[in-house]
C-alpha positions in Angstrom: 0.0 0.2 0.4 1.4 3.5 -0.8 0.0 6.9 0.1 1.2 10.4 -0.3 1.6 13.0 2.8 2.3 17.0 1.7 3.4 20.2 3.9 4.0 23.6 3.0 7.1 25.3 4.0 7.1 28.9 2.9 7.2 29.1 -1.0 7.7 25.0 -1.4 5.2 22.4 -0.9 7.1 19.1 0.0 5.6 15.3 -0.5 6.5 12.3 1.1 5.5 8.6 -0.3 4.2 5.9 2.5 4.6 2.4 1.6 3.6 -0.6 3.8 5.4 -3.9 3.4 3.9 -6.8 2.7 5.2 -7.9 6.8 3.7 -4.8 8.3 6.2 -2.3 8.6 6.9 1.0 6.7 9.0 3.7 4.9 8.8 6.7 4.1 10.2 8.4 1.5 10.8 12.3 1.5 11.6 15.2 -0.6 15.4 15.2 0.2 16.0 11.8 -0.6 16.5 9.8 3.0 14.0 6.9 3.2 12.6 6.6 6.5 12.1 2.7 7.7 9.4 2.1 10.6 7.8 -0.5 12.7 4.4 -0.3 11.7 1.9 2.2 9.4 0.6 4.2 12.4 4.4 4.7 13.6 5.1 6.4 9.8 2.0 8.2 10.1 2.1 9.4 13.4 6.1 10.1 12.3 4.2 12.3 9.2 1.4 13.5 11.6 4.0 14.9 14.0 6.0 16.8 11.1 3.4 18.7 10.2 2.3 16.8 6.6 -1.4 16.1 6.0 -2.5 13.2 3.8 -3.4 13.8 0.5 -5.8 11.1 -0.1 -8.3 13.3 3.0 -7.4 16.7 1.1 -10.6 18.9 0.7 -10.6 22.5 -1.5 -10.5 23.8 1.7 -7.5 22.0 3.2 -5.8 23.0 -0.3 -6.4 26.6 -0.1 -4.3 26.7 3.2 -2.0 25.1 1.3 -1.9 27.9 -1.7 -3.2 25.7 -4.0 -6.0 24.7 -5.8 -7.3 21.1 -5.0 -7.1 20.8 -9.1 -3.7 21.6 -8.8 -2.2 19.1 -6.4 -0.5 15.6 -7.9 1.8 14.0 -6.1 5.0 13.3 -8.2 5.6 10.4 -10.2 8.7 9.1 -11.7 9.9 5.9 -13.0 12.4 5.4 -10.4 13.0 7.0 -7.3 16.1 9.2 -8.3 13.6 10.8 -10.5 10.8 10.6 -8.3 12.8 13.1 -5.7 13.4 15.4 -8.0 10.0 15.9 -8.5 8.8 15.6 -4.5 10.1 19.4 -3.9 7.5 21.9 -6.0 7.5 25.6 -6.0 4.3 27.2 -4.9 4.8 30.1 -8.0 5.0 27.7 -10.4 1.1 25.8 -9.5 -0.6 29.3 -9.5 
């Protein structure tokens, strides 16, 4: 299972990808290219929430506007591999407006 999370830092929108492994452990790939490992999905979600990230799949238009963008403008980044994906996980808000 995979889910996307995001946070606004100044004029930057940063994404994080949460993956739950078959064994029940989890990993978070952040916009800095780090992979953080957790013993469960709950602990990974708690760490993201503690850092100020919000879940993309629960976002509504009002939530998106607090980030400074329209919900229609938000799409989780994509890449053929993690190296290319990481390059797209930080987005300048000026380019999205």
